[in-house]
Kinemage of the C-alpha trace (Angstrom):
@kinemage 1
@onewidth
@group {chain A} dominant
@subgroup {mainchain}
@vectorlist {calphas} color= white
{ca unk a 1} P -21.133 -10.320 36.762
{ca unk a 2} L -21.145 -7.651 34.007
{ca unk a 3} L -22.526 -8.734 30.598
{ca unk a 4} L -20.082 -8.411 27.707
{ca unk a 5} L -20.864 -5.553 25.326
{ca unk a 6} L -23.177 -3.847 27.798
{ca unk a 7} L -22.240 -0.131 27.851
{ca unk a 8} L -22.616 1.892 31.078
{ca unk a 9} L -25.066 4.246 29.375
{ca unk a 10} L -27.195 1.166 28.493
{ca unk a 11} L -27.029 0.084 32.162
{ca unk a 12} L -28.112 3.548 33.253
{ca unk a 13} L -31.010 3.498 30.750
{ca unk a 14} L -32.038 -0.029 31.863
{ca unk a 15} L -32.011 1.257 35.468
{ca unk a 16} L -34.148 4.262 34.556
{ca unk a 17} L -36.537 1.960 32.596
{ca unk a 18} L -36.792 -0.446 35.621
{ca unk a 19} L -37.554 2.466 37.977
{ca unk a 20} L -40.267 3.748 35.624
{ca unk a 21} L -41.775 0.241 35.259
{ca unk a 22} L -41.710 -0.341 39.016
{ca unk a 23} L -43.565 2.880 39.596
{ca unk a 24} L -46.242 1.842 37.133
{ca unk a 25} L -46.456 -1.571 38.784
{ca unk a 26} L -47.091 0.173 42.088
{ca unk a 27} L -49.937 2.084 40.541
{ca unk a 28} L -51.416 -1.014 38.901
{ca unk a 29} L -51.072 -3.048 42.064
{ca unk a 30} L -52.611 -0.235 44.084
{ca unk a 31} L -55.650 -0.366 41.864
{ca unk a 32} L -55.919 -4.071 42.593
{ca unk a 33} L -55.543 -3.538 46.273
{ca unk a 34} L -58.346 -1.046 46.426
{ca unk a 35} L -60.712 -3.577 44.853
{ca unk a 36} L -59.776 -6.300 47.370
{ca unk a 37} L -62.837 -7.723 49.036
{ca unk a 38} L -60.990 -8.391 52.276
{ca unk a 39} L -60.001 -4.773 52.807
{ca unk a 40} L -56.745 -3.024 52.353
{ca unk a 41} L -53.479 -3.413 54.207
{ca unk a 42} L -50.638 -0.980 54.147
{ca unk a 43} L -47.559 -1.676 52.041
{ca unk a 44} L -45.491 -2.391 55.211
{ca unk a 45} L -48.146 -4.838 56.443
{ca unk a 46} L -48.103 -6.542 53.003
{ca unk a 47} L -44.314 -6.868 53.070
{ca unk a 48} L -44.471 -8.312 56.612
{ca unk a 49} L -47.112 -10.822 55.563
{ca unk a 50} L -44.934 -11.913 52.640
{ca unk a 51} L -41.906 -12.448 54.944
{ca unk a 52} L -43.990 -14.357 57.451
{ca unk a 53} L -45.446 -16.515 54.693
{ca unk a 54} L -41.994 -17.484 53.473
{ca unk a 55} L -40.663 -18.066 56.969
{ca unk a 56} L -43.437 -19.421 59.104
{ca unk a 57} L -42.432 -19.166 62.727
{ca unk a 58} L -40.079 -16.270 62.229
{ca unk a 59} L -39.516 -14.056 65.255
{ca unk a 60} L -39.888 -10.262 65.620
{ca unk a 61} L -36.137 -9.658 65.409
{ca unk a 62} L -35.747 -11.545 62.074
{ca unk a 63} L -38.895 -9.882 60.721
{ca unk a 64} L -37.442 -6.460 61.615
{ca unk a 65} L -34.157 -7.275 59.878
{ca unk a 66} L -36.002 -8.425 56.779
{ca unk a 67} L -38.088 -5.247 56.653
{ca unk a 68} L -35.213 -2.945 57.711
{ca unk a 69} L -37.310 -1.731 60.654
{ca unk a 70} L -36.670 -1.136 64.368
{ca unk a 71} L -38.060 -3.524 66.987
{ca unk a 72} L -40.673 -1.130 68.408
{ca unk a 73} L -42.073 -0.486 64.896
{ca unk a 74} L -42.175 -4.122 64.102
{ca unk a 75} L -43.956 -4.894 67.332
{ca unk a 76} L -46.634 -2.281 66.625
{ca unk a 77} L -46.984 -3.516 63.098
{ca unk a 78} L -47.563 -7.101 64.333
{ca unk a 79} L -49.996 -5.782 66.958
{ca unk a 80} L -52.066 -4.223 64.149
{ca unk a 81} L -51.900 -7.317 61.952
{ca unk a 82} L -52.850 -9.600 64.871
{ca unk a 83} L -55.809 -7.312 65.664
{ca unk a 84} L -56.895 -7.560 62.057
{ca unk a 85} L -56.748 -11.392 62.260
{ca unk a 86} L -53.933 -11.725 59.711
{ca unk a 87} L -51.214 -13.179 61.952
{ca unk a 88} L -50.945 -15.336 65.072
{ca unk a 89} L -48.287 -15.085 67.709
{ca unk a 90} L -47.187 -18.088 69.704
{ca unk a 91} L -44.368 -18.801 72.200
{ca unk a 92} L -41.259 -20.276 70.583
{ca unk a 93} L -40.698 -23.896 71.425
{ca unk a 94} L -36.953 -23.198 71.637
{ca unk a 95} L -36.827 -20.005 73.602
{ca unk a 96} L -39.318 -18.695 76.197
{ca unk a 97} L -38.282 -15.125 75.400
{ca unk a 98} L -39.126 -15.306 71.710
{ca unk a 99} L -42.445 -15.251 69.973
{ca unk a 100} L -43.145 -16.962 66.639
{ca unk a 101} L -45.250 -15.310 63.946
{ca unk a 102} L -47.487 -17.331 61.640
{ca unk a 103} L -50.099 -16.372 59.128
{ca unk a 104} L -53.743 -16.968 59.980
{ca unk a 105} L -56.112 -18.428 57.452
{ca unk a 106} L -57.359 -14.922 56.863
{ca unk a 107} L -53.776 -13.738 56.220
{ca unk a 108} L -53.215 -16.522 53.738
{ca unk a 109} L -56.484 -15.687 51.998
{ca unk a 110} L -55.573 -12.029 51.843
{ca unk a 111} L -52.207 -12.812 50.138
{ca unk a 112} L -53.908 -15.119 47.651
{ca unk a 113} L -56.422 -12.406 46.838
{ca unk a 114} L -53.745 -9.742 46.396
{ca unk a 115} L -51.715 -12.027 44.099
{ca unk a 116} L -54.809 -12.751 41.995
{ca unk a 117} L -55.633 -9.019 41.758
{ca unk a 118} L -52.020 -8.153 40.847
{ca unk a 119} L -51.907 -10.884 38.226
{ca unk a 120} L -55.137 -9.611 36.675
{ca unk a 121} L -53.777 -6.043 36.398
{ca unk a 122} L -50.428 -7.268 35.057
{ca unk a 123} L -52.036 -9.561 32.574
{ca unk a 124} L -54.138 -6.721 31.178
{ca unk a 125} L -50.855 -4.894 30.412
{ca unk a 126} L -48.983 -7.913 29.069
{ca unk a 127} L -51.823 -8.710 26.646
{ca unk a 128} L -51.060 -5.420 24.924
{ca unk a 129} L -47.389 -6.402 24.157
{ca unk a 130} L -46.312 -8.176 20.965
{ca unk a 131} L -45.015 -11.740 21.492
{ca unk a 132} L -41.394 -10.898 20.772
{ca unk a 133} L -41.366 -8.030 23.305
{ca unk a 134} L -43.090 -10.302 25.822
{ca unk a 135} L -40.493 -12.996 25.339
{ca unk a 136} L -37.686 -10.455 25.704
{ca unk a 137} L -39.323 -9.093 28.910
{ca unk a 138} L -39.642 -12.587 30.355
{ca unk a 139} L -36.009 -13.390 29.662
{ca unk a 140} L -34.881 -10.024 31.097
{ca unk a 141} L -36.996 -10.466 34.204
{ca unk a 142} L -35.598 -13.933 34.849
{ca unk a 143} L -32.045 -12.576 34.603
{ca unk a 144} L -32.969 -9.678 36.887
{ca unk a 145} L -34.484 -12.055 39.422
{ca unk a 146} L -31.341 -14.141 39.489
{ca unk a 147} L -29.051 -11.090 39.855
{ca unk a 148} L -31.210 -9.583 42.578
{ca unk a 149} L -31.442 -12.833 44.471
{ca unk a 150} L -27.641 -13.123 44.480
{ca unk a 151} L -27.300 -9.498 45.520
{ca unk a 152} L -29.701 -9.862 48.430
{ca unk a 153} L -28.558 -13.310 49.578
{ca unk a 154} L -26.377 -13.483 52.737
{ca unk a 155} L -23.431 -14.776 50.622
{ca unk a 156} L -23.965 -12.349 47.783
{ca unk a 157} L -21.319 -9.965 49.033
{ca unk a 158} L -23.685 -7.673 50.932
{ca unk a 159} L -24.747 -7.491 54.498
{ca unk a 160} L -28.476 -7.811 53.555
{ca unk a 161} L -30.411 -10.135 55.829
{ca unk a 162} L -31.311 -13.536 54.402
{ca unk a 163} L -35.042 -12.924 54.534
{ca unk a 164} L -34.972 -9.891 52.194
{ca unk a 165} L -34.207 -11.905 49.044
{ca unk a 166} L -37.080 -14.214 49.680
{ca unk a 167} L -39.647 -11.428 49.847
{ca unk a 168} L -38.924 -10.629 46.169
{ca unk a 169} L -39.816 -14.190 45.329
{ca unk a 170} L -43.302 -13.694 46.746
{ca unk a 171} L -44.207 -10.197 45.745
């Protein structure tokens, strides 16, 4: 729903600012990933771990939809993550043809470590902001989260799979 008094040029500027901020976040988080004691995982592996965490027992098809990836790619991705000890595969109790995906203890520990590293990097930046700007950022991010969640939900007027919106909640 458009906000009253918000000019299109302001929306375009906000979009450009969000893109620039997201690029800086990628750099900051990348720095954190490189210092992870448990080793690094690829961005696609990290996204897959986040989906699996939110939806324990998800199958390969649902994971592929959430990631926007094809079944062979998802299968190879899970092969690598299983070999790294990050996920476990088990037969589905409801269908013999399906396999459920669950995080291993190592996978959970890795996500906790990544979140802590990301938070440390982000806090170092937020400490440099004045309180009024920090409050405005927090309010704006909450509104963005709400709008993005609606946009990505299965009933939000798009064809996006239901798992995609939940990934943003974890990342």
